[in-house]
N, C-alpha and C positions, 0 to 999 in steps of 0.2 A: 075839802075832799082829802081823804087819807092817801098818802103816798103808797104806791105799790111796793111791797117789800121785795128786796132782791134776795135771791137764794143764798144760803150760807156758803162761805168760802170752803173750798176742800182743804183739809188739814192732812199733815203727815200721818196723823193717827188714823184718819178715815181711810186713807190709801193703804196703810198696813193692815187695817181691819179687813178690807176687801181681799187682800192677798192671804191673810190667815184663813178667811172663810174658804177660799179656793183650796188652800193646803189641807186644812183639817177635813174638808168634805171628800177630797179625792185620795188622800194619802192611804186610807185602808185598802182601797182597790189597787193601788200601785204596789203596795208593800208585799202582796202575795206573789208578785211577778208572774201572774197568770197572763196568757195571751187570749184566753177565752173564758166566758162566764156562763153560768146557767141562765135560763130565761128570766128568772126572778131577779138575779143579781144585775142582769143587764137592764131590766126595767127599772130597778132602783137607781142605777148609775145615770140612766137617761133622765130620770126625774130630778136628780141632784144637779145634773148639768143644766137643765132648764131653769132651776131655781137660782143657780149662779148667774145665768144669762139675765134673768129678770132683775136681779140685784144690781148688776152692772148698768142696765138700762135705767134703773131707778136713780142711781148715782148721777148718771150723765144728765138725767132730766131735772133732778132737784137740787143739784149742788153747782155752785159757781166755780167753774174750773179754769176761769181765765187767769187766775193768779197761779203762776207756776210753782210747782213743788220744787224744793231744792233737790238737785241730782245727787244726793248723798249716797254713800255706800250702803247705808241701811235700807233705803228705798230700793236700791239695785238688788240687794240680797233678798228682800221680800219678793220682789218681782221675778227674780230669776228662779226661785223655788216654785212660785205659782206656775211659771211657764214650763218648768220641768214636768210638773204633775199633769198638765194639759197635754204636753207634747207626748208623754208616754202613752197616753190613750190613743194616739194616732198609730201606734204600733200593734193595737189589738186587732183581732180578726173580724169583729163586728163592724160592718160598714155604717150602721146606725150610730154607734158610739163615735166612730172616726168622724162622721159628718157633723154631728152635734158638738163635739170637741173643737173642731175646726171653726164652727160658727162662734162659739164662746171666745175663741182666740181673736176672731175678727172683731167682735164686740169689745173685747178687752183692749184691742188696738185703738178703737175710737175713744175709749176712756183715757188711755195713756196719751194719745194725740192732744186731747183737749185739756189734759191736767198739767203738763209741764215737760220738763227737759229730760225725762227718762225715755223719750221717743226714740232717740238714736240707739240707746241701749236695748230697747225692745226689738227694734227692727234687726239690729245686728245679731241678737240672740236667735231670731228666727232663721237668719242666714246661716249661722253656724250649725244649727239643727239640720238645715237642708244639706250642707256640705257633709256632715257626719252620716246622713242617711244615704247619700250618693256613695260615700266611702264604703259604707257597709254592704251595698248591693254590687259593687264592683271589686275587681281584684287589684285595681290600681291603688297606689298609696300617695296621699298628699296630706298636708296640714291645713285645717280651716284658716282662712285669712282673718286676722284681727286688726289689719291696718285701717287706720282712720276712725277707730271706735272711740267714742267719748268714755271717759271713765279711767279709774286707775288701773295700773298693771294687774293688781290683785283681783280686781273685779273681772278683768278679761280672762285671766287664767282660771278663775272659779267657774266661769261659763264652760270652758272646755272640760274641765274635771267633772262638772255636774252633769252635762248633757251626754257625754260619750257613752257611759254605761246605760243610760236610759234608752239609747237608740240602737242597742245591740240587736234587737229583733226587728229593726226597720227593713222594710221591703219596698218595692216599687210603688205599692199602694200608699205607703207612708210618704214617700218622696212626692207623689202626685197630690196627697193631701196638703202638704206644706205649700206646694206650688199654688194650689186652689186658694189657700188662705192669703198668700201674698198677692194673688190677682184680685181677690175681694177687697183687700186693704188698698189696693191701687185704685180700685173703683170708688171706694169712700173718699180717697184723697182727691180724686178728680172732682167730685161733687163739692168738697170743701174749698178748693181753689186756694190752698195755703202753699205758697211756693216754698217756704222754708221747710215744711214737712215733707214735700215732695222731693226737694233736693236731698235731704237726708236719706230718704227711701231709695232714690235712684243711685246715690253714691254707694250705699251699702250693698244693694243688689248688684251693682256693676262690679265692685271688688269680688263679690261671690262667683258671678258668672266667669269672670276672667280667671279666677283661681281654679275652677274645676277642670281637670284634664279630659275634655271632650273627646280627644283623639283616640283615647283608649276605651271608648264607650261602645265601639262596634261590636264587641263580643256580647253586650247585652241587647242592643237594639237592632243589630245588623243581621238578625236571624229570624226566620219565620217558622211557625209551628211550635208545639210544645205547650206545656202547661201554662207558661207565663205569657202567652200571646195576648190574653185579655189585659193583663196587668201592663205589658208594654204599651197597648193601645191607649189605655186610661192615662198613663203617664205622659205619652207623646201628645195626646189631645190637650191635656192641661198645660203642658209645657209651651206648645205652640200658641195656645190661647193667651198665655201670660206674655210671650215675647211680642205678640201683636199689640197687646195693651201697653207694654213697656215702651216699645218704639214709638207708638202714637203719643205717649206722654211727654216725650222730648219736645214736642211742638209747643208745650205750654210752660216750659221752664226757661227762663232767660239764660241762665248760666249755672254750671255746676261748680262743685268745690274745685279749687285750683289744683288740687292733687289728681284730679281725673278729668281728662278731656272726653267729651261725649263722643268724639270720633273714634276713640279707642274701643268703647264698649260696642258701638254700632258696627265697627269694623269686625269685631269678634263675632257678632251675630251674623253678619254678612258671610264670614268664613264658615259659619255653621250651617248655612242654607243647603249646600250640596249634601251634607251629612243627614240633615233633616228629611230631605226628599228621599234619600236612600232608606233611612230608618223607617219612614212612614209609608212609602210606595214601592219598596223593594227595588230590584235592579230594573231600571228604565220602566217603572210603573207596572210591575208584575203583581201588585197587591190584588188578591183574589176577592176580597170582601168589598163589593161594589159600594154599599152605603158608607162604610168607613173610608174607602178611597175617595169618594166624592167630597166628604167632609175634609179630609186631609188636604186634598187638592185646593179647595176653596181657602182654607186657612193659610196654606203655604203661599198661595198667590197674593192673599191680603198682606201677609208678612213682607214678601218681596216688593210689593208696590209701596208700602209704607216706608220701607228702607230706601227705596229710590228717591223718595221725597225729603229724606232726612239729610243725607250727605251725598255729594257728587260721586258717582261710581267710576272707578278708573277703567281703563281700556280692557284689562284682563278680566275684571268682574263683569263687564257688559258682554264680553265675548263668551265667557263661561256661562252666563245666565241665558243667553241665546241658545247655547248648546243644550242647557237643561230644559228649556222650553221645548226644543225639538225632541228631546228624549222622553219627556213626561207629559207633554201636552200637544203633541203633534197632530193628533186627530181634531183637537179643538181649533187649531190654527187653520186646518184644511177644510173644516166643516163649512158648508154653504152658508152665505150670509143672507140669502134671499128667501129661506123657508119662512113661511107665514105661520105665526103663532096666534091663533084666533083668541086664545084666553090667556095670553101672556101677562095681561094686567089683572088677573084674578089672584086673590091671596091663596096661599098654598092650601089652607084648610077650609076655604070657603065652599058654600053649597054648589057653586059653579064647577067645582073640581070634580064632583061626584060622578059626572057623566064622562070624565076623561079616563082613558085607559092608562094602565101603568107605563106603557111605552111612551105615551104622549107626556105624562108627567115627568118621566126621566129626560125626555127631550127638552121640556121647558126648563128643568133644572140645569141641563147641560148648556143651555143658552147663557145662563148666568156665568157659568165657568168659562164659556167661550168669550164672553165680553171681557172678563178679567185677563184671560191668557192673551188675547189680542192686544189689549191695552198695554200690558207689560211688555209684550213683543215690540209694539210701536215705540214705546218709551225707551227701551234699550237701543232700538235702531236709530232713533232720532238723536239719542245722546251720543252715539258714535258719529253721526253725520255733523251735528253741531256741538263739537266738544269745547271745553274751556280753553282758553288761549294758551295756558301753560302745559297742555298735554302733548303738544307737538304731533297731533294727529291730523292736522288740516291738510287737505289735498286740493289741487287746483281743478281737477275734473274727474268724471267718472263715466266711463263708457264701456258697456259689455260688447265684446266682439262676437259677431255672428250670433245674435240673439243671446240664448242662454249657453251657447257653446264656448265658454271661456276656457283658457288653457287649464288653469287649476285655481282652486279656492285660495291657495297661498299667494297667488298673484295679487289678490285683492285684500287679503287679511293683513297685509303689511301696513295698510293704512286704514285708520278707523273710519274715516268718511267712506271709503270704498267698501269697507266691510258692511257698514250700516246700509248703504244704498244697495248693495248686492242682496242683502237679507230682505229688504223691502221689495226689491224688484222680483226676486224668486217667489216671495209670498203673494204678491200681486198677480204674477203670471199664472198662478194656480187658480185664481179667482176671475181673472181678466186677461186671458191669453193674448199677448201681443200679436201673434201670428194671424189671428182672425181679424185684426183691425187694419184693413186694406186701405181705405181712403180716409181723408181728414174729417169728413162729415160723420161717418160711422165711428171713427175713433173717439171724437169728443162726445157724441151722444152716449156711447157705451161707458165712457169714463165718468160722465156726470151721473148717469143712472146707477152705476155701481156706487158712487159716493153717496147717493141717496139711500140705497139699500144699507150701505154701511152705517150711516147716521141713524137709521131707524132701529138698528140693532141695540143702540144705547139709549134711545129716547126715554125708556122707562125707569132708568136709574140715574136720576138727576145729578147726584154727586159725581159719579163716573163720567157722565155726559160732558160736564164742563171741564173736567181734568183732561178728557180726550180732546175736546175742542181747543183748549189752550195749548195742548201738546202739538196739535196739527198746525198751529199758527207758526211753527218754526220751519215749515216747508218753504223753501224758496220758490216764489212764483216765477214761472218761466217769462222771460222778457217779452217774447212775441206771443201775443194773444190772438192774432187773427188767423194763424195757421195757414198761410198761403199754400196753395197747392204745389207750387215749385219746390217747397221744402220737402214735400212728400215724394218728390221724384227720386230723392236719394234715400238709401237704407239707413243713413246715419241717424235720422230722427228716431226711428223705431228702436234703434240700438242704444240711444242715450237714456241712461237710466234716470238721471236727474229730471229730464224732460218728461218722462212717463210718470214718475212719482209726483212731480209738481202739478201735472194735469189732473191726476186722480184726486189729490188732496189740496187743490187750489183753495186758498183760505177764503177768498171772496165768493167763490161758487159755494163753498160749505156754508158760508154765512147765509146766503140766500136760501139754501136747502133747509138750514136750521129754522129760518123764519117760515118757510113753507110748510114744514112739519108742525109748527105751532099754528098753522092756518092764519098767519099773520095777525094773530090776536095779541095786541099789546098788554092785555090784562095778564096773560100768561107770563110774559116777560117781567111784568111788575111783581107778580108773585115770586118769581125766581129772585128778583133784585132784593125784596124785603125778607126773604126766607133766611133763617139763622143757618141753615145748612149749605145753601147755594149762593147766598147774597154776594159774598166777596168774590167767589169765582165767577159769577155771572157778570158782576160789574167790571171785572178785569177783562173778561172776554169781549164785552160790548165796547169798552174803551179801545182795546186793541183793534177790533174789527173796524170801528168808526174811523180810526185814524188810517187804516189801510184803504177803506172805502173812499175816504176823501182824497187820499193820495192817488188812487187808481179809479177815478171816477167813471171813466169810459167803460172799463171792464164791469164795473157794477151796474151801469145802466143797460148794457147790451147783454141782458140775461132774461130769459122768459120761460113761461110754463105754457104747455098746451096739452090738449087731449084728456081723455078719461079712459081708465080701464077697470080692473076688478074692484070688488069691495074692499074697503079699508077698515080694519077694525081698531087700530091704535090711533086715538085722536087726542092731541094735546091742545085743546082749545076751549075757551070759555064762550058762552053764548052772548056775552055782553059785548056789543059793538061800540066802537068809538062814536061819540056824537059829532065829532069834527070830521069824521071820515066821509069822503065823497064816493067811496067805493063800497059797494054792497058785497061783503064777503059771504059766499054761500057755503054751506057744509060740503066737504069734498066727498064725492061718492066713490072715489078710487085713488089709486096711486097717480100722481101727477107725473107726466112724462116731461122731462125738462131737457131743453136744448139751448145753445146760444143763439141770440137774436139773429146773427148773421146767416144762420142756417134756415131761418124761417121763410125766406123767399122761396126755398124749395117747396114749401108746403102751401103756397098761396092758392094753387088750384085744388087743394085737397078739401073735400067737404067738411072735414073736422077742423079746418082752420078757423071756422067761426067761433071755436071754443078758446082760441088763443088769448091768453091774458098776460099782460106785461107784469113780470115779476117785480120790475123796478117800481111800478105804480103802487102795488100792494105793500111792498117793503117800505116805500116812502110813507104811505098811510100809517103803517104799523109804528114806525119809529117816531114819527111826528106826533102821534097819539100818545106814545109812551113819554115823549118830552113834556106834553101838557100835563099828564097825570102826575109825573114826578115833580114838576113845578108846583102843582097844586098842593100836594102833600108836603113839599119842602116849605111852602108858604105858611101852612098850618102847623109847622113843626111836628109833622107826623111821620116823616121819613126816618128810618132807624139810624142813618148815618148821613154825613155831609155829601150830597150828590153834586156839588158845584162843578167838579171836573167832568162828570158825565154830562151834565147840562151844557157845559162849554162845547163838548164834542158834538152833541145833538144840535146845538145852535150852528156850529159850522156845517153840519150835514144839511140843516134846513136852508142855509144860504145858498148852498150848491144846488139844492132842489128848486129854489126860486129862479136861479140863473138858467137851470135846465128848461 
């Protein structure tokens, strides 16, 4: 059998030939220094750009680029001229030429990434173009950063000399185009999973972002109206998208160059957040374009959430972000959690959406924003309540005097834990007023049913759901679970913030509610565990919950579900029942009303008491069935990761069940 022939190695001459093709093809169009062309000229240029793109794809496909080209000055010279000809097209008025030229640059980046050590030179060249474009549209003066660039001093100086005159006509659309190119390159790098390439990219971009004087950009982006409104929107949309992708990428890189700490660039982006909110949404959310406003709000919340997972936020940032949430997202924080969305699980453009009014569609979209806003609010609040040990924000207690009638906010903001608890208490009081909770039975019933409604808000977004559940595990459970009536004789209980918060977000109760929302179907849990998107988070949540359950066994067993009410549209349940289950799980016909077991005695004489089902029995069936399924998959070597730690926790749970 003949051996398969490997593709020929890429040579310096082949690389230079490609660069000459780009230069020779585009130079006639750039030589005229026009910013617009006739339709015939535009058509010819688009055709040439398509041919260049096809040739680059051919080289990537047919040439062995694994052997690196020498990063010599000649290669840099060829590449810089090709880049200058392509970058110049981004300054033209035609959006079609700009778009296709940008695509060619992205394709060229794939070729350079696979061909050798000119990668750093290529990325740094794009960053210098970005900085020159920003310099051209603003009145501030600064020099593009060339720190950390590979290559000789003459190479670096030649870039500055070459690109500056080419970008004299650059506007906001040019800057937006360069950002779009950088974002698409980052997408390509994420698929390639090459840490060395990603590190070079992140280092270069970080130096670039740190060098731009963002504080002086209010004159460009801090105004509304005028001819450049659309251009500002395009730039800000691309810039926020890029920042979201950039921040996420730090998850996948172990370490950056020693010359740059990732905390420096992430802190810079954190500093930009208030400005971005102001630039995108106006003063306290006065943006009049509803569609654009909704998009900006979504992306800005995504950015803030991703930043909060990258580095610990200090006290001042957390307090600042809580204020920004009140300024720009207050109506989402106060929006009712119990509104039923019958079609919330329909795709946006599905046929089921045709019968829904515009108002209902807006409401459904706003629910997604509400989930994001509340999640970030809770994350900031809990970060204040449970700070790192070195922040010095820990406090021994938190009690609000006279309900919400405290003396002043400053009395509590002196301490991070008090500030976080106050924020939570104030938010909860708008959804679950403490004044109406007269006795302990009513109080606990309302707390648990509120928690159930709260959980249902997130059940359709699996990735956010587990982030939320993990965040809520930080709530300190109140030591006393029986809520003796004598405690309610004093006003102190209702005024204890921590007491109220820990009852509403009791982790063991939430675990029961989570299983109830899944209809105790272990197959759904198994799907979560083996999912690429939710597997790690679900496993962590189950591990932590199982440890808490085993340590607080009585609390877990004394929890039950009873009654039936209205129709339930959202069902996270499979129809496959466990063979080992002794409990026949029926489809729920409505929201389950949930109360602690010790309150059930009150309902013994109620005709609906015959519907009482022990939540413990159903949870036990679900988790033991899960254990059996995970064991079977693990024995067949079909489980995607090692589940032994999870199986140990489930085994301990099983032992306690047998003792019960």
